[in-house]
DOSEKOL-390068 format. One record per residue (C-alpha): residue number from 1; z negated, x negated, y negated; chain; residue in three letters. Coordinates in Angstrom, 3 decimals. Layout:
N
NODE num       pz       px       py cadena residuo
NODE NUM        Z        X        Y      A     ALA
...
END
This chain:
255
NODE num       pz       px       py cadena residuo
NODE   1    0.342  -29.424    0.464      A     MET
NODE   2    1.391  -27.799    3.720      A     THR
NODE   3    1.011  -24.349    2.181      A     ALA
NODE   4    3.114  -25.399   -0.797      A     LEU
NODE   5    5.920  -26.685    1.396      A     LEU
NODE   6    5.791  -23.562    3.518      A     ALA
NODE   7    5.862  -21.407    0.407      A     GLY
NODE   8    8.950  -23.167   -0.920      A     CYS
NODE   9   10.696  -22.533    2.371      A     GLY
NODE  10   14.292  -23.392    3.122      A     SER
NODE  11   17.467  -22.459    1.298      A     SER
NODE  12   18.076  -19.891    4.033      A     GLU
NODE  13   15.268  -17.797    2.555      A     LYS
NODE  14   15.801  -18.617   -1.121      A     ILE
NODE  15   19.563  -18.619   -1.720      A     ALA
NODE  16   21.241  -15.381   -2.780      A     TYR
NODE  17   24.449  -14.050   -1.221      A     LEU
NODE  18   24.478  -16.374    1.775      A     GLN
NODE  19   27.687  -16.616    3.763      A     GLY
NODE  20   30.150  -15.634    1.029      A     THR
NODE  21   32.343  -18.577    2.061      A     GLU
NODE  22   32.918  -16.791    5.370      A     ARG
NODE  23   34.056  -13.564    3.721      A     MET
NODE  24   37.783  -12.956    3.626      A     SER
NODE  25   39.777  -12.184    0.491      A     ALA
NODE  26   40.422   -8.718    1.920      A     GLU
NODE  27   36.691   -8.013    2.056      A     GLU
NODE  28   36.248   -8.982   -1.578      A     PHE
NODE  29   39.259   -6.899   -2.545      A     ALA
NODE  30   37.760   -3.658   -1.241      A     VAL
NODE  31   38.368   -0.998   -3.885      A     ALA
NODE  32   35.173    0.512   -5.229      A     THR
NODE  33   34.575    3.213   -7.806      A     THR
NODE  34   33.351    1.851  -11.109      A     LEU
NODE  35   29.746    2.819  -11.747      A     TYR
NODE  36   29.122    5.424  -14.415      A     ASP
NODE  37   25.603    6.642  -15.205      A     ALA
NODE  38   24.867   10.339  -14.859      A     ARG
NODE  39   22.670   12.325  -17.198      A     ILE
NODE  40   19.263   13.376  -15.869      A     MET
NODE  41   16.328   15.422  -17.191      A     PRO
NODE  42   14.228   13.552  -19.788      A     LYS
NODE  43   17.191   11.427  -20.869      A     ASP
NODE  44   17.488   11.008  -24.613      A     LEU
NODE  45   21.041   11.281  -25.965      A     LEU
NODE  46   22.946   10.925  -29.194      A     THR
NODE  47   25.981   13.215  -29.575      A     ILE
NODE  48   28.442   12.442  -32.371      A     ILE
NODE  49   31.262   14.811  -33.327      A     VAL
NODE  50   34.127   13.382  -35.403      A     SER
NODE  51   37.090   15.129  -37.030      A     THR
NODE  52   39.586   14.265  -39.791      A     THR
NODE  53   37.664   16.700  -41.986      A     ASP
NODE  54   34.070   15.417  -42.268      A     PRO
NODE  55   32.864   18.737  -43.651      A     GLU
NODE  56   34.086   20.587  -40.562      A     ALA
NODE  57   32.076   18.362  -38.200      A     SER
NODE  58   28.989   18.074  -40.420      A     ARG
NODE  59   27.122   21.072  -38.856      A     PRO
NODE  60   27.295   19.343  -35.445      A     PHE
NODE  61   25.932   15.982  -36.634      A     ASN
NODE  62   22.321   16.579  -37.523      A     LEU
NODE  63   20.324   13.734  -38.999      A     VAL
NODE  64   16.597   13.207  -39.186      A     THR
NODE  65   15.933   12.638  -42.900      A     PRO
NODE  66   14.134    9.467  -43.889      A     SER
NODE  67   11.143    9.838  -46.169      A     ILE
NODE  68   10.942    7.845  -49.392      A     SER
NODE  69    7.524    7.709  -51.018      A     ARG
NODE  70    7.433    7.486  -54.812      A     GLY
NODE  71    4.456    7.123  -57.074      A     THR
NODE  72    3.948   10.846  -57.463      A     THR
NODE  73    6.161   12.700  -54.934      A     ILE
NODE  74    7.443   12.420  -51.394      A     THR
NODE  75   11.096   13.366  -50.956      A     SER
NODE  76   13.531   13.545  -48.030      A     ALA
NODE  77   16.672   11.542  -48.682      A     THR
NODE  78   20.114   12.499  -47.412      A     SER
NODE  79   20.316    9.364  -45.283      A     THR
NODE  80   18.506    9.040  -41.994      A     GLY
NODE  81   18.797    8.529  -38.267      A     GLN
NODE  82   21.153   10.581  -36.179      A     LEU
NODE  83   19.453   13.431  -34.336      A     GLN
NODE  84   18.637   12.692  -30.699      A     THR
NODE  85   18.687   15.313  -27.944      A     TYR
NODE  86   16.141   15.389  -25.122      A     LEU
NODE  87   17.522   16.722  -21.846      A     VAL
NODE  88   15.009   19.320  -20.638      A     ASP
NODE  89   13.833   19.908  -17.065      A     ASN
NODE  90   16.726   22.332  -16.530      A     ASN
NODE  91   19.201   19.631  -17.502      A     GLY
NODE  92   20.123   21.220  -20.821      A     GLN
NODE  93   20.252   20.195  -24.475      A     VAL
NODE  94   20.176   22.529  -27.449      A     GLU
NODE  95   23.181   21.675  -29.592      A     PHE
NODE  96   23.718   22.913  -33.159      A     PRO
NODE  97   25.776   26.122  -33.479      A     VAL
NODE  98   26.826   26.036  -29.793      A     VAL
NODE  99   23.332   26.530  -28.313      A     GLY
NODE 100   22.175   25.403  -24.871      A     MET
NODE 101   24.557   23.121  -22.957      A     ILE
NODE 102   23.975   22.040  -19.352      A     THR
NODE 103   24.652   18.299  -19.018      A     VAL
NODE 104   22.570   17.343  -15.956      A     LYS
NODE 105   24.554   15.385  -13.401      A     GLY
NODE 106   27.470   14.738  -15.750      A     LEU
NODE 107   28.758   11.314  -16.691      A     THR
NODE 108   29.121   10.568  -20.387      A     LYS
NODE 109   32.861   11.204  -20.182      A     SER
NODE 110   32.349   14.535  -18.425      A     GLU
NODE 111   29.726   15.587  -20.980      A     ALA
NODE 112   32.021   14.607  -23.857      A     GLU
NODE 113   34.872   16.685  -22.434      A     ASN
NODE 114   32.589   19.676  -21.856      A     LYS
NODE 115   31.197   19.601  -25.392      A     ILE
NODE 116   34.680   19.081  -26.799      A     LYS
NODE 117   35.896   22.220  -25.026      A     GLY
NODE 118   32.977   24.268  -26.362      A     LEU
NODE 119   33.582   23.045  -29.930      A     LEU
NODE 120   37.220   24.185  -29.937      A     MET
NODE 121   35.910   27.704  -30.623      A     THR
NODE 122   34.486   26.515  -33.938      A     TYR
NODE 123   36.964   23.852  -35.091      A     LEU
NODE 124   40.625   24.019  -36.031      A     LYS
NODE 125   41.411   20.622  -34.521      A     GLU
NODE 126   40.323   18.830  -31.362      A     GLU
NODE 127   37.277   16.698  -32.186      A     PRO
NODE 128   36.266   13.289  -30.876      A     VAL
NODE 129   32.889   13.550  -29.102      A     VAL
NODE 130   30.806   10.475  -28.327      A     THR
NODE 131   27.724   10.675  -26.066      A     VAL
NODE 132   25.347    7.737  -25.712      A     ARG
NODE 133   22.046    7.147  -23.912      A     PHE
NODE 134   19.164    6.180  -26.192      A     VAL
NODE 135   16.478    5.483  -23.573      A     ASN
NODE 136   18.403    3.855  -20.704      A     TYR
NODE 137   15.629    1.642  -19.326      A     LYS
NODE 138   14.789   -0.212  -16.123      A     ILE
NODE 139   11.630   -2.087  -15.112      A     SER
NODE 140   11.248   -5.266  -13.051      A     VAL
NODE 141    7.837   -6.107  -11.594      A     ILE
NODE 142    6.287   -8.297   -8.891      A     GLY
NODE 143    7.208  -11.902   -8.146      A     GLU
NODE 144    9.438  -12.554  -11.163      A     VAL
NODE 145    8.965  -14.939  -14.082      A     ALA
NODE 146    8.756  -12.276  -16.808      A     ARG
NODE 147    8.021   -8.761  -15.508      A     PRO
NODE 148    8.926   -6.198  -18.147      A     ASN
NODE 149   10.730   -2.974  -19.036      A     THR
NODE 150   14.206   -3.489  -20.476      A     PHE
NODE 151   16.456   -1.228  -22.544      A     THR
NODE 152   20.070   -1.478  -21.354      A     ILE
NODE 153   22.597   -1.194  -24.176      A     GLN
NODE 154   25.763   -0.832  -22.092      A     ASN
NODE 155   24.150    1.627  -19.643      A     GLU
NODE 156   25.256   -0.436  -16.663      A     LYS
NODE 157   23.179   -3.084  -14.887      A     VAL
NODE 158   23.005   -4.297  -11.298      A     ASN
NODE 159   20.006   -5.634   -9.396      A     VAL
NODE 160   20.820   -9.289  -10.008      A     MET
NODE 161   21.354   -8.752  -13.722      A     GLU
NODE 162   17.971   -7.024  -13.864      A     ALA
NODE 163   16.334  -10.008  -12.138      A     LEU
NODE 164   18.069  -12.372  -14.570      A     ALA
NODE 165   16.587  -10.447  -17.518      A     MET
NODE 166   13.158  -10.891  -15.917      A     ALA
NODE 167   13.653  -14.651  -15.581      A     GLY
NODE 168   14.670  -14.488  -11.887      A     ASP
NODE 169   12.344  -14.370   -8.885      A     MET
NODE 170    9.604  -16.943   -8.477      A     THR
NODE 171    9.723  -19.228   -5.453      A     ILE
NODE 172    7.259  -16.816   -3.819      A     TRP
NODE 173    9.441  -13.719   -4.055      A     GLY
NODE 174   11.085  -12.185   -0.988      A     ARG
NODE 175   14.853  -12.118   -1.444      A     ARG
NODE 176   15.441  -10.222    1.782      A     ASP
NODE 177   13.408   -7.111    0.941      A     ASN
NODE 178   13.698   -6.147   -2.727      A     VAL
NODE 179   12.533   -2.592   -3.339      A     LYS
NODE 180   14.006   -0.144   -5.859      A     ILE
NODE 181   11.836    2.837   -6.777      A     LEU
NODE 182   13.957    5.776   -7.920      A     ARG
NODE 183   13.496    9.388   -8.983      A     GLU
NODE 184   16.601   11.579   -8.982      A     ASP
NODE 185   17.574   14.493  -11.234      A     ALA
NODE 186   15.686   16.926   -8.990      A     GLU
NODE 187   12.454   14.929   -9.129      A     GLY
NODE 188   12.796   13.568   -5.586      A     ASN
NODE 189   11.408   10.046   -5.193      A     LYS
NODE 190   12.631    7.388   -2.778      A     ARG
NODE 191   12.368    3.656   -2.124      A     VAL
NODE 192   15.593    1.699   -1.551      A     ILE
NODE 193   15.460   -1.603    0.345      A     MET
NODE 194   17.932   -4.349   -0.555      A     MET
NODE 195   18.536   -7.768    1.019      A     ASN
NODE 196   19.821  -10.139   -1.662      A     LEU
NODE 197   20.438  -12.876    0.923      A     ASN
NODE 198   23.228  -10.704    2.333      A     ASP
NODE 199   26.627  -11.280    0.656      A     PRO
NODE 200   27.605   -7.673    1.359      A     TYR
NODE 201   24.798   -6.449   -0.900      A     VAL
NODE 202   27.301   -6.374   -3.773      A     ILE
NODE 203   28.957   -3.424   -2.005      A     PHE
NODE 204   25.652   -1.564   -1.551      A     HIS
NODE 205   25.896    1.968   -3.020      A     PRO
NODE 206   22.720    1.335   -5.024      A     ASP
NODE 207   23.606   -2.190   -6.207      A     PHE
NODE 208   23.939   -0.751   -9.716      A     TYR
NODE 209   20.681    0.639  -11.053      A     LEU
NODE 210   20.079    4.053  -12.549      A     GLN
NODE 211   18.049    4.765  -15.669      A     GLN
NODE 212   14.274    4.526  -15.122      A     ASN
NODE 213   14.631    2.563  -11.860      A     ASP
NODE 214   11.799    0.159  -11.020      A     VAL
NODE 215   12.720   -3.063   -9.199      A     VAL
NODE 216    9.809   -4.508   -7.225      A     TYR
NODE 217    9.854   -8.022   -5.753      A     VAL
NODE 218    7.099   -8.414   -3.183      A     GLU
NODE 219    5.430  -11.794   -2.450      A     PRO
NODE 220    6.225  -13.639    0.751      A     ASN
NODE 221    3.635  -14.099    3.492      A     LYS
NODE 222    2.515  -17.527    2.272      A     VAL
NODE 223    1.778  -16.225   -1.239      A     LYS
NODE 224   -0.103  -13.248    0.218      A     ALA
NODE 225   -2.204  -15.542    2.467      A     LYS
NODE 226   -2.902  -17.919   -0.421      A     ASN
NODE 227   -4.050  -14.945   -2.473      A     SER
NODE 228   -6.438  -13.881    0.295      A     GLU
NODE 229   -7.780  -17.451    0.575      A     ILE
NODE 230   -8.188  -17.620   -3.178      A     GLY
NODE 231  -10.139  -14.362   -3.265      A     SER
NODE 232  -12.375  -15.421   -0.375      A     ALA
NODE 233  -13.007  -18.796   -2.001      A     THR
NODE 234  -13.919  -17.100   -5.267      A     GLY
NODE 235  -16.416  -14.818   -3.515      A     ILE
NODE 236  -17.913  -17.778   -1.615      A     TRP
NODE 237  -18.320  -19.825   -4.811      A     LEU
NODE 238  -19.917  -16.877   -6.598      A     SER
NODE 239  -22.384  -16.338   -3.749      A     ALA
NODE 240  -23.210  -20.058   -3.662      A     THR
NODE 241  -23.770  -20.100   -7.414      A     SER
NODE 242  -26.164  -17.141   -7.168      A     ILE
NODE 243  -28.098  -18.796   -4.318      A     MET
NODE 244  -28.456  -22.022   -6.307      A     ILE
NODE 245  -29.658  -20.098   -9.362      A     SER
NODE 246  -32.254  -18.198   -7.292      A     VAL
NODE 247  -33.443  -21.404   -5.622      A     ALA
NODE 248  -33.783  -23.159   -9.002      A     THR
NODE 249  -35.743  -20.207  -10.386      A     LEU
NODE 250  -38.126  -20.205   -7.392      A     LEU
NODE 251  -38.710  -23.966   -7.695      A     ILE
NODE 252  -39.562  -23.608  -11.372      A     ASN
NODE 253  -41.924  -20.670  -10.689      A     VAL
NODE 254  -43.743  -22.443   -7.853      A     LEU
NODE 255  -44.311  -25.696   -9.796      A     LYS
END
């Protein structure tokens, strides 16, 4: 019972964003740049080119044909999924007609403008270019209700939204030391520490997650100690069970 009460702890350790009532309106009104995801190697993109003349833009909108299986033949139909483009390790995609385009480090808007400029050589009118992420995913593990990997449709998610998708932290999770595991476009790995008890965390430069981030919630000390006690108890019970079995066997043999 004591361990349970200690594990639950006080609201000082459990509540998020403590002390917001002491923050001034000026602090909340601090201007920040809206987050916009940047393209990295291994991202999977869709790139749609639109013009008033569908035939003019058709060569730039490749589709993967769907296969319909008849009783005697297999044929590729004209309908299918839009072609996706994998960003290679050099940060490039191979685009129809245009060739290799470097998109690493660009936001969607920047990539759209770059591709639009390149297409002006081939089109009579300025096209509309739409770039979307296909595999924008984040993972949440550790002391949460439903650890999982989630696909983000709007390509923008902060730490608290990620925890909400995972069912929030359990009572055992440490709010003051959430870890974010991240690999950047150059392959460099780092661990970012975040204190969700702190109201100023919403201004943290890494409050919004990047694609492929892993959010890890570590257990508090009480949960870790309980786990150690549980393991030791399990070992002790197993050893006792073996000793009883051996003793019973010896008694039966010596009868």
